[in-house]
C-alpha positions as CSV (number, residue, x, y, z in Angstrom):
1,M,102.3,131.2,73.2
2,H,101.3,130.9,76.8
3,V,103.8,132.4,79.2
4,M,103.8,131.2,82.8
5,P,103.5,134.2,85.1
6,G,106.6,135.1,87.0
7,R,105.0,134.6,90.4
8,V,104.0,131.0,89.5
9,R,107.5,130.3,88.1
10,C,109.1,131.5,91.4
11,W,106.6,129.4,93.4
12,I,107.4,126.3,91.5
13,A,111.2,126.9,91.7
14,A,111.1,127.6,95.4
15,L,109.0,124.5,96.0
16,A,111.3,122.3,93.9
17,I,114.5,123.5,95.6
18,A,113.3,123.8,99.1
19,L,110.8,121.0,99.5
20,G,111.8,118.6,96.7
21,A,115.4,118.4,97.9
22,A,114.3,117.4,101.3
23,G,114.6,113.8,102.5
24,C,110.9,113.2,102.1
25,A,111.4,112.8,98.4
26,S,113.1,110.2,96.3
27,S,113.2,109.0,92.8
28,G,109.4,109.1,92.3
29,R,109.5,105.8,90.5
30,N,106.7,103.4,91.2
31,A,107.8,100.2,89.5
32,V,108.9,97.4,91.8
33,A,111.4,94.9,90.4
34,V,111.5,91.5,92.1
35,V,115.0,90.2,92.5
36,E,115.5,86.5,92.0
37,Q,118.9,85.7,93.4
38,P,120.4,84.2,96.6
39,L,120.8,86.6,99.5
40,P,124.3,87.4,100.4
41,E,125.6,86.7,103.9
42,G,124.5,89.3,106.4
43,A,121.5,90.4,104.4
44,R,118.1,90.6,106.3
45,T,114.5,90.5,105.1
46,V,111.4,92.2,106.4
47,E,107.8,91.8,105.4
48,L,105.6,94.9,104.7
49,H,101.9,94.9,104.0
50,V,100.4,97.6,101.9
51,A,97.0,99.3,101.5
52,T,97.0,101.8,98.8
53,T,94.7,104.3,97.1
54,R,97.0,104.2,94.0
55,A,95.3,102.7,90.9
56,P,97.1,99.6,89.5
57,N,99.0,100.0,86.3
58,G,97.4,96.9,84.8
59,Q,96.8,93.5,86.2
60,D,100.1,92.0,84.9
61,T,102.5,94.5,86.3
62,R,104.0,95.1,89.7
63,E,103.4,98.8,89.5
64,F,100.8,101.1,91.1
65,S,100.4,104.3,89.2
66,N,100.0,107.9,90.4
67,N,96.3,107.8,89.6
68,R,93.6,107.6,92.3
69,A,91.8,104.4,92.8
70,A,88.2,104.1,93.6
71,T,88.8,101.4,96.2
72,L,91.6,100.2,98.4
73,H,94.1,97.8,96.9
74,Y,96.2,95.4,99.0
75,A,99.6,93.8,98.6
76,A,102.5,92.3,100.6
77,Y,106.2,92.6,100.0
78,V,109.4,91.0,101.4
79,V,112.2,93.6,101.2
80,T,115.9,92.8,101.6
81,I,118.2,94.9,103.8
82,P,121.8,94.8,102.6
83,P,124.8,93.8,104.7
84,G,126.4,96.9,106.3
85,H,123.1,98.8,106.3
86,K,123.3,102.1,108.3
87,S,120.4,103.2,110.4
88,G,118.1,105.7,108.7
89,A,119.5,105.1,105.3
90,I,118.0,103.5,102.2
91,E,120.9,102.1,100.3
92,V,120.4,102.3,96.5
93,G,123.1,99.9,95.4
94,D,122.8,98.7,91.8
95,D,119.5,100.5,91.1
96,H,117.8,98.3,93.8
97,L,118.6,95.2,91.9
98,N,121.5,93.8,93.9
99,P,120.7,92.7,97.5
100,A,124.4,92.8,98.3
101,N,124.6,96.6,98.3
102,G,121.1,98.0,98.3
103,F,117.4,97.5,99.2
104,T,115.6,95.1,96.9
105,V,112.2,93.4,96.7
106,L,112.4,89.7,97.1
107,S,108.7,88.9,96.6
108,E,105.4,90.6,95.9
109,R,101.9,89.3,96.4
110,R,98.6,91.0,95.5
111,L,96.0,90.4,98.1
112,D,92.2,90.7,98.2
113,R,90.5,92.3,101.2
114,A,89.8,89.0,102.9
115,Q,93.4,87.8,102.5
116,F,94.8,91.1,103.7
117,E,92.5,91.2,106.8
118,R,93.5,87.6,107.6
119,E,97.2,88.3,107.4
120,I,97.2,91.4,109.6
121,R,95.1,90.0,112.4
122,P,96.7,89.8,115.8
123,K,98.4,86.4,116.3
124,P,99.7,84.7,119.4
125,G,103.0,86.2,120.2
126,N,102.6,88.8,117.6
127,P,99.8,91.2,118.6
128,R,101.3,94.5,117.5
129,L,100.5,96.5,114.4
130,G,101.7,99.8,113.0
131,I,100.5,101.9,110.1
132,F,102.9,104.2,108.3
133,V,101.6,107.1,106.2
134,H,104.3,108.6,104.0
135,G,104.7,112.2,102.9
136,Y,104.9,114.4,99.8
137,N,106.9,113.6,96.6
138,T,107.2,109.9,97.4
139,G,107.1,107.1,94.8
140,F,105.5,103.8,95.6
141,R,108.7,101.9,95.7
142,D,110.3,104.7,97.8
143,A,107.5,104.4,100.4
144,I,107.9,100.6,100.5
145,F,111.7,100.9,101.2
146,R,111.1,103.6,103.8
147,G,108.7,101.4,105.7
148,A,111.1,98.5,105.4
149,Q,114.0,100.6,106.7
150,M,112.0,101.7,109.8
151,K,110.8,98.2,110.6
152,A,114.4,96.8,110.2
153,D,116.0,99.6,112.3
154,S,113.5,99.4,115.1
155,N,113.4,95.6,115.1
156,F,109.6,96.0,115.2
157,P,108.3,92.5,115.9
158,G,104.7,93.1,114.7
159,T,102.9,93.7,111.4
160,L,103.7,97.0,109.6
161,V,101.2,98.3,107.1
162,L,102.1,101.0,104.6
163,F,99.3,103.3,103.6
164,A,100.4,104.5,100.2
165,W,98.4,107.4,98.8
166,P,98.9,108.5,95.2
167,S,101.7,111.0,95.5
168,Q,102.9,112.2,92.1
169,G,106.6,111.6,93.1
170,Q,107.5,114.9,91.3
171,L,109.0,118.1,92.7
172,T,106.3,120.2,91.2
173,G,103.4,117.9,92.4
174,Y,102.9,119.6,95.7
175,L,99.3,120.8,95.1
176,T,98.3,117.6,93.4
177,D,99.8,115.6,96.3
178,R,97.8,117.8,98.7
179,D,94.6,117.0,96.9
180,S,95.5,113.3,96.6
181,S,96.2,113.0,100.3
182,T,92.9,114.7,101.2
183,Y,91.1,112.4,98.7
184,S,92.5,109.4,100.6
185,R,90.9,110.2,104.0
186,Q,87.9,107.8,103.9
187,Y,90.2,105.0,102.7
188,L,92.7,105.6,105.6
189,A,89.7,105.5,108.0
190,E,88.7,102.2,106.4
191,L,92.2,100.8,107.0
192,I,92.4,102.0,110.6
193,E,89.1,100.4,111.4
194,L,90.0,97.2,109.6
195,A,93.4,97.0,111.3
196,A,91.9,97.7,114.8
197,R,89.7,94.6,114.8
198,G,90.5,92.2,117.5
199,R,93.3,94.3,118.9
200,K,93.9,95.4,122.5
201,A,95.0,98.8,123.7
202,G,98.7,99.4,123.5
203,T,99.2,97.1,120.5
204,F,98.3,99.6,117.7
205,G,100.0,102.7,116.4
206,I,100.0,105.1,113.5
207,L,103.0,107.0,112.3
208,A,102.6,109.8,109.7
209,H,105.2,112.0,108.1
210,S,105.1,115.5,106.5
211,M,102.0,115.8,104.2
212,G,100.9,112.4,105.4
213,T,100.2,114.0,108.8
214,W,97.6,116.3,107.2
215,L,95.9,113.2,105.9
216,T,96.1,111.4,109.2
217,V,94.8,114.3,111.4
218,E,91.9,114.9,109.0
219,T,91.1,111.2,109.2
220,V,91.2,111.1,112.9
221,R,89.0,114.2,113.0
222,D,86.4,112.5,110.7
223,L,86.4,109.3,112.8
224,R,86.1,111.3,116.0
225,L,83.2,113.5,114.8
226,A,81.4,110.4,113.5
227,G,81.8,108.7,116.8
228,R,83.8,105.8,115.2
229,W,87.1,106.5,117.1
230,T,85.7,105.5,120.5
231,G,85.5,101.9,119.6
232,L,89.1,101.6,118.5
233,P,91.8,100.1,120.8
234,K,93.4,103.4,121.8
235,P,95.9,103.7,118.9
236,K,99.0,105.7,119.5
237,V,99.2,108.5,116.9
238,T,102.6,110.1,116.0
239,L,103.0,113.1,113.7
240,A,106.6,113.5,112.3
241,A,107.5,116.9,110.8
242,P,103.8,117.7,110.3
243,D,103.2,120.0,107.3
244,I,100.1,121.5,108.8
245,D,99.3,125.2,109.4
246,I,99.4,125.8,113.1
247,D,96.0,127.6,113.1
248,V,94.4,124.8,111.1
249,F,95.9,122.2,113.5
250,R,94.4,124.2,116.5
251,T,90.9,123.8,115.0
252,Q,91.5,120.2,114.1
253,M,92.4,119.4,117.7
254,Q,89.4,121.3,119.0
255,A,87.3,118.8,117.1
256,I,89.4,115.8,118.0
257,G,90.0,116.6,121.6
258,P,92.5,114.8,123.9
259,L,93.4,111.2,122.9
260,D,94.5,108.4,125.1
261,P,97.4,107.7,124.7
262,P,98.3,111.3,123.9
263,M,99.0,112.3,120.3
264,T,102.7,112.8,119.8
265,V,104.1,115.7,117.6
266,L,107.8,115.5,116.6
267,T,109.2,118.9,115.8
268,S,112.4,120.4,114.5
269,P,112.6,124.2,114.5
270,D,115.4,124.0,111.9
271,D,113.4,122.0,109.4
272,R,114.1,124.0,106.3
273,A,111.6,122.2,104.1
274,L,108.8,123.2,106.5
275,K,110.1,126.7,106.6
276,A,109.9,126.9,102.9
277,S,106.4,125.5,103.0
278,S,105.5,128.3,105.5
279,R,106.9,130.9,103.1
280,L,104.8,129.5,100.3
281,A,101.8,129.6,102.5
282,G,102.1,133.3,103.1
283,G,104.2,133.1,106.2
284,Y,101.8,130.9,108.3
285,Q,103.8,128.7,110.7
286,R,104.0,124.9,110.0
287,L,103.4,122.7,113.1
288,G,106.5,120.6,112.5
289,A,108.9,123.6,112.5
290,M,107.7,125.1,115.8
291,D,109.8,125.5,118.9
292,V,108.3,123.5,121.9
293,K,108.5,126.8,123.9
294,D,106.2,128.6,121.5
295,Q,103.2,129.6,123.5
296,R,100.8,128.9,120.6
297,L,102.0,125.3,120.5
298,L,101.9,125.0,124.3
299,D,98.3,126.3,124.4
300,I,97.2,123.7,121.9
301,A,99.2,121.0,123.8
302,Q,97.6,121.9,127.0
303,Q,94.0,121.9,125.6
304,A,94.4,118.7,123.6
305,R,96.9,117.0,126.0
306,L,99.5,116.5,123.3
307,R,103.0,115.0,123.7
308,V,105.4,117.4,121.9
309,V,109.0,116.3,121.4
310,D,111.8,118.4,119.9
311,I,114.0,116.0,118.0
312,S,116.5,118.6,116.6
313,S,119.4,116.9,118.2
314,L,119.0,113.8,116.0
315,D,121.2,113.4,112.9
316,S,119.6,114.3,109.6
317,G,120.1,112.5,106.3
318,D,120.3,115.8,104.5
319,S,120.8,119.6,105.1
320,F,117.0,120.2,105.1
321,H,116.5,118.3,108.4
322,H,113.1,117.0,107.3
323,D,113.6,113.3,107.8
324,R,115.0,113.2,111.3
325,F,112.1,110.9,112.5
326,V,113.7,107.9,110.6
327,M,116.6,108.0,113.1
328,L,114.2,107.4,116.0
329,A,113.8,103.9,114.8
330,K,117.1,102.7,116.2
331,Y,116.3,104.3,119.6
332,Q,112.9,102.7,119.8
333,P,113.8,99.7,122.0
334,R,115.6,102.0,124.5
335,L,112.7,104.5,124.5
336,Q,110.3,101.6,125.3
337,E,112.6,100.6,128.2
338,L,112.5,104.1,129.5
339,E,108.8,104.3,129.3
340,K,108.3,101.1,131.2
341,S,110.9,101.9,133.9
342,S,110.4,105.6,134.5
343,G,107.4,106.9,132.5
344,A,109.7,109.1,130.4
345,V,107.8,110.8,127.6
346,R,104.8,108.6,128.3
347,G,102.3,111.3,129.2
348,A,101.3,114.6,127.7
349,G,103.9,117.4,128.0
350,A,106.7,119.1,126.2
351,Y,110.0,117.3,125.8
352,V,113.4,117.6,124.2
353,F,115.2,114.5,122.9
354,R,118.8,114.8,123.7
355,T,121.1,111.9,123.1
356,L,121.1,108.1,122.8
357,G,118.7,106.7,125.3
358,T,118.2,110.0,127.1
359,V,115.0,112.0,127.0
360,V,114.7,115.1,129.3
361,S,111.8,117.4,130.0
362,S,113.9,120.2,131.5
363,P,113.6,123.1,131.2
364,F,109.9,122.3,130.6
365,Q,108.9,120.7,133.9
366,L,106.3,123.4,134.5
367,V,104.7,122.7,131.1
368,E,104.7,119.0,131.9
369,T,103.2,119.6,135.3
370,V,100.4,121.7,133.9
371,I,99.3,119.2,131.2
372,A,100.7,115.9,132.4
373,E,98.3,113.1,133.2
C-alpha cells in the first residue's frame, strides 16, 4: 500500500485549511441551473459575457468542466440579484434556485466567436468594457456569480466579460490550478486583443484576483514582449490580492515596464491566505500581502510606475481577508468622482484606502512625489 509522505500530507492540509477556507473559493460546482420563474419585487438582473478555457461537458448541458479546452468557448448569462442583497455578498438562498433569496441564472446562451465579438463591441452610450479574471479554487458557477456581484454592486454600465480558466474548484487543486492558469495565457491574450478592437483609451479595464493575477501579468508580459500591447487602447490593469512571488513580480515588471495608465496593485498585509501561500513557497513574500512601506515593493513601484493601494481598512467577508477587493465595487462611483475632481489615486504612487469615499496618500507623499506622473 502506498503511503503519502508526511511532508506532502502536511502541505495539503495546510493548503486546504489556509487557502481553501479563504473567500476566493466556493463550492467548486460547475453546473449552471437556469431558473424559470417570475422575478420577485426588488430583484435585479445583470448580464455577463464569458470567454472560457474550460472544455464543455457535452453539447446538451449547461456545464463547463474542469478540463482544458483547446480553444476559447463563449457564452452569455443573465444573473438575478435577490432583494435585500448586501454589497460584497453572494447570497446562496435555496441552492441558487430561488431568485427571492439568492443569486440565480435566468438565462444562458452559447455563442460562437462572431456572435461574442459582435455583442461585446462598443456601442453608442455604452463604450466601456471590463475583463474579470478569477482566482484559485473557483467553480464555473462561482465565477459567474462573483462577476455578477461586482457588476451589480458597482453599477457598472458597460460590458463585463468573465475570463474563466479551468480551476479544479477543489481545496487540494492548487498545483493543478497553477498549471491551468499558466496554460490559459495565450487565450487570455486572444480575449484582450479581441475585446480591445474599436475601443478608445479610458474605456477598457482588466481586474484579476489572487492566482488570476499570475495569469494576467504573464499575459501582459507576453503581449508586451511580442510588441502587441502597444496597439491596445491603454487598458487599466488592476491586481487584487496577487498571489505572485515578489521577486518573480520584479522580473515580470522589468520585462513589462511602466504602463499608461499605471498598473494598480491592491494589497492587504493581513491577508492570511497569501501568508499561507508564502509559507508553502519556502517563505518567499507574496505581492498581495506586502506593506506599502516595504522598500522592495516601493523600488518596484518606482521603476515600473505602479499604483499600490493598501485596502486593509475595508471589511472582509471572512477571517482570511483575501476577498476585500469585492467591497471596492460599492465605492467605485465615488472613487471615479474623486479621480475626476482631484486626481486622487489616479497616478503612480503608494496609497492607503481609509474610509468611505476617502483615499489618502499620507504618510506616503514623498513616495508619491518620487514616482508620480
